[in-house]
N, CA and C atoms as a LAMMPS dump frame, in Angstrom:
ITEM: TIMESTEP
0
ITEM: NUMBER OF ATOMS
195
ITEM: BOX BOUNDS ff ff ff
-5.0000000000000000e+02 5.0000000000000000e+02
-5.0000000000000000e+02 5.0000000000000000e+02
-5.0000000000000000e+02 5.0000000000000000e+02
ITEM: ATOMS id mol type element x y z
1 1 1 N -56.592 215.302 355.861
2 1 2 C -56.224 215.834 357.153
3 1 3 C -55.232 216.973 356.916
4 2 1 N -55.464 218.064 357.583
5 2 2 C -54.55 219.194 357.467
6 2 3 C -53.904 219.47 358.832
7 3 1 N -53.088 220.492 358.896
8 3 2 C -52.349 220.792 360.121
9 3 3 C -53.28 221.165 361.275
10 4 1 N -54.341 221.903 360.979
11 4 2 C -55.263 222.325 362.035
12 4 3 C -55.991 221.129 362.656
13 5 1 N -56.451 220.199 361.837
14 5 2 C -57.133 219.032 362.399
15 5 3 C -56.157 218.15 363.174
16 6 1 N -54.914 218.081 362.723
17 6 2 C -53.906 217.31 363.457
18 6 3 C -53.629 217.929 364.831
19 7 1 N -53.534 219.243 364.882
20 7 2 C -53.326 219.922 366.165
21 7 3 C -54.528 219.757 367.088
22 8 1 N -55.735 219.839 366.519
23 8 2 C -56.936 219.646 367.336
24 8 3 C -56.987 218.242 367.928
25 9 1 N -56.64 217.232 367.141
26 9 2 C -56.625 215.861 367.655
27 9 3 C -55.548 215.679 368.715
28 10 1 N -54.411 216.316 368.516
29 10 2 C -53.33 216.231 369.493
30 10 3 C -53.754 216.823 370.834
31 11 1 N -54.323 218.029 370.807
32 11 2 C -54.741 218.676 372.048
33 11 3 C -55.942 217.972 372.684
34 12 1 N -56.829 217.405 371.876
35 12 2 C -57.943 216.638 372.435
36 12 3 C -57.424 215.4 373.145
37 13 1 N -56.397 214.772 372.596
38 13 2 C -55.8 213.616 373.262
39 13 3 C -55.17 213.994 374.59
40 14 1 N -54.532 215.157 374.633
41 14 2 C -53.945 215.619 375.897
42 14 3 C -55.044 215.921 376.914
43 15 1 N -56.088 216.628 376.472
44 15 2 C -57.177 217.006 377.38
45 15 3 C -57.904 215.77 377.901
46 16 1 N -58.08 214.755 377.053
47 16 2 C -58.757 213.536 377.505
48 16 3 C -57.826 212.612 378.283
49 17 1 N -56.52 212.763 378.118
50 17 2 C -55.581 211.912 378.826
51 17 3 C -55.202 212.413 380.203
52 18 1 N -55.227 213.717 380.41
53 18 2 C -54.83 214.277 381.7
54 18 3 C -55.681 213.812 382.879
55 19 1 N -57.012 213.753 382.741
56 19 2 C -57.776 213.243 383.893
57 19 3 C -57.402 211.811 384.281
58 20 1 N -57.087 210.98 383.292
59 20 2 C -56.689 209.61 383.612
60 20 3 C -55.329 209.581 384.301
61 21 1 N -54.405 210.416 383.849
62 21 2 C -53.072 210.428 384.451
63 21 3 C -53.142 210.864 385.916
64 22 1 N -53.948 211.879 386.198
65 22 2 C -53.999 212.412 387.557
66 22 3 C -54.865 211.588 388.501
67 23 1 N -55.925 210.951 387.984
68 23 2 C -56.851 210.249 388.866
69 23 3 C -56.779 208.73 388.75
70 24 1 N -56.156 208.222 387.69
71 24 2 C -56.116 206.781 387.402
72 24 3 C -57.517 206.198 387.28
73 25 1 N -58.445 207.028 386.838
74 25 2 C -59.83 206.623 386.649
75 25 3 C -60.243 207.017 385.237
76 26 1 N -60.659 206.04 384.43
77 26 2 C -60.994 206.296 383.038
78 26 3 C -62.348 206.965 382.86
79 27 1 N -63.197 206.911 383.895
80 27 2 C -64.551 207.441 383.76
81 27 3 C -64.585 208.953 383.573
82 28 1 N -63.62 209.678 384.066
83 28 2 C -63.583 211.129 383.846
84 28 3 C -63.379 211.443 382.37
85 29 1 N -62.478 210.723 381.735
86 29 2 C -62.233 210.939 380.311
87 29 3 C -63.42 210.499 379.469
88 30 1 N -64.049 209.395 379.858
89 30 2 C -65.225 208.924 379.127
90 30 3 C -66.364 209.929 379.237
91 31 1 N -66.61 210.445 380.439
92 31 2 C -67.702 211.406 380.612
93 31 3 C -67.401 212.732 379.915
94 32 1 N -66.152 213.153 379.892
95 32 2 C -65.789 214.367 379.164
96 32 3 C -66.021 214.183 377.671
97 33 1 N -65.633 213.042 377.121
98 33 2 C -65.839 212.766 375.699
99 33 3 C -67.327 212.673 375.371
100 34 1 N -68.098 212.003 376.22
101 34 2 C -69.541 211.888 375.997
102 34 3 C -70.214 213.259 376.033
103 35 1 N -69.864 214.077 377.026
104 35 2 C -70.505 215.392 377.129
105 35 3 C -70.11 216.291 375.962
106 36 1 N -68.876 216.172 375.494
107 36 2 C -68.448 216.956 374.324
108 36 3 C -69.286 216.585 373.104
109 37 1 N -69.442 215.292 372.826
110 37 2 C -70.239 214.86 371.678
111 37 3 C -71.713 215.205 371.858
112 38 1 N -72.222 215.097 373.086
113 38 2 C -73.624 215.414 373.33
114 38 3 C -73.915 216.879 373.042
115 39 1 N -73.078 217.786 373.545
116 39 2 C -73.337 219.202 373.337
117 39 3 C -73.037 219.64 371.909
118 40 1 N -72.128 218.94 371.222
119 40 2 C -71.941 219.222 369.805
120 40 3 C -73.214 218.905 369.042
121 41 1 N -73.813 217.759 369.308
122 41 2 C -75.056 217.384 368.642
123 41 3 C -76.194 218.296 369.075
124 42 1 N -76.218 218.699 370.34
125 42 2 C -77.266 219.576 370.858
126 42 3 C -77.274 220.918 370.143
127 43 1 N -76.096 221.447 369.842
128 43 2 C -76.004 222.732 369.166
129 43 3 C -75.965 222.606 367.653
130 44 1 N -76.096 221.401 367.117
131 44 2 C -76.267 221.22 365.689
132 44 3 C -74.994 221.042 364.889
133 45 1 N -73.879 220.771 365.525
134 45 2 C -72.644 220.536 364.797
135 45 3 C -72.528 219.066 364.429
136 46 1 N -71.683 218.765 363.468
137 46 2 C -71.463 217.377 363.075
138 46 3 C -70.714 216.635 364.186
139 47 1 N -71.161 215.417 364.456
140 47 2 C -70.463 214.531 365.38
141 47 3 C -70.042 213.314 364.569
142 48 1 N -68.757 213.154 364.378
143 48 2 C -68.199 212.063 363.57
144 48 3 C -68.772 212.06 362.155
145 49 1 N -69.025 213.233 361.617
146 49 2 C -69.503 213.354 360.246
147 49 3 C -70.991 213.158 360.074
148 50 1 N -71.734 212.957 361.15
149 50 2 C -73.173 212.731 361.069
150 50 3 C -73.928 213.948 361.566
151 51 1 N -75.016 214.263 360.875
152 51 2 C -75.88 215.351 361.324
153 51 3 C -76.934 214.797 362.259
154 52 1 N -77.252 215.53 363.305
155 52 2 C -78.306 215.174 364.238
156 52 3 C -79.276 216.334 364.325
157 53 1 N -80.476 216.048 364.807
158 53 2 C -81.447 217.108 365.03
159 53 3 C -80.914 218.049 366.104
160 54 1 N -81.039 219.331 365.853
161 54 2 C -80.539 220.321 366.796
162 54 3 C -81.697 221.047 367.451
163 55 1 N -81.513 221.409 368.701
164 55 2 C -82.528 222.196 369.39
165 55 3 C -82.345 223.682 369.118
166 56 1 N -81.251 224.05 368.486
167 56 2 C -80.966 225.436 368.137
168 56 3 C -80.878 225.536 366.621
169 57 1 N -81.601 226.474 366.044
170 57 2 C -81.601 226.641 364.593
171 57 3 C -80.486 227.591 364.203
172 58 1 N -79.628 227.122 363.308
173 58 2 C -78.53 227.951 362.818
174 58 3 C -78.742 228.192 361.339
175 59 1 N -78.515 229.413 360.922
176 59 2 C -78.617 229.74 359.511
177 59 3 C -77.297 230.333 359.073
178 60 1 N -76.69 229.723 358.057
179 60 2 C -75.406 230.185 357.535
180 60 3 C -75.645 230.732 356.132
181 61 1 N -75.34 231.999 355.946
182 61 2 C -75.467 232.603 354.631
183 61 3 C -74.142 232.462 353.886
184 62 1 N -74.189 231.869 352.703
185 62 2 C -72.981 231.611 351.936
186 62 3 C -72.51 232.829 351.157
187 63 1 N -73.361 233.8 350.954
188 63 2 C -73.013 234.927 350.101
189 63 3 C -72.375 236.092 350.848
190 64 1 N -71.999 235.905 352.093
191 64 2 C -71.356 236.982 352.845
192 64 3 C -69.926 237.163 352.39
193 65 1 N -69.442 238.385 352.489
194 65 2 C -68.053 238.65 352.121
195 65 3 C -67.156 238.569 353.328
């Protein structure tokens, strides 16, 4: 874990906690978390370290400067 991942987790906790604080309803935070993971998988990014089939093809060239 590095500083950037720690900051990302901190801000994600704030973003997922604010709807519960203001509405006292956990379903807003649950649906936000579900939609975040769904669209990450939809666009082909790793979700919790697992690869999923993506509907969008991404090609990353490693030899770029």
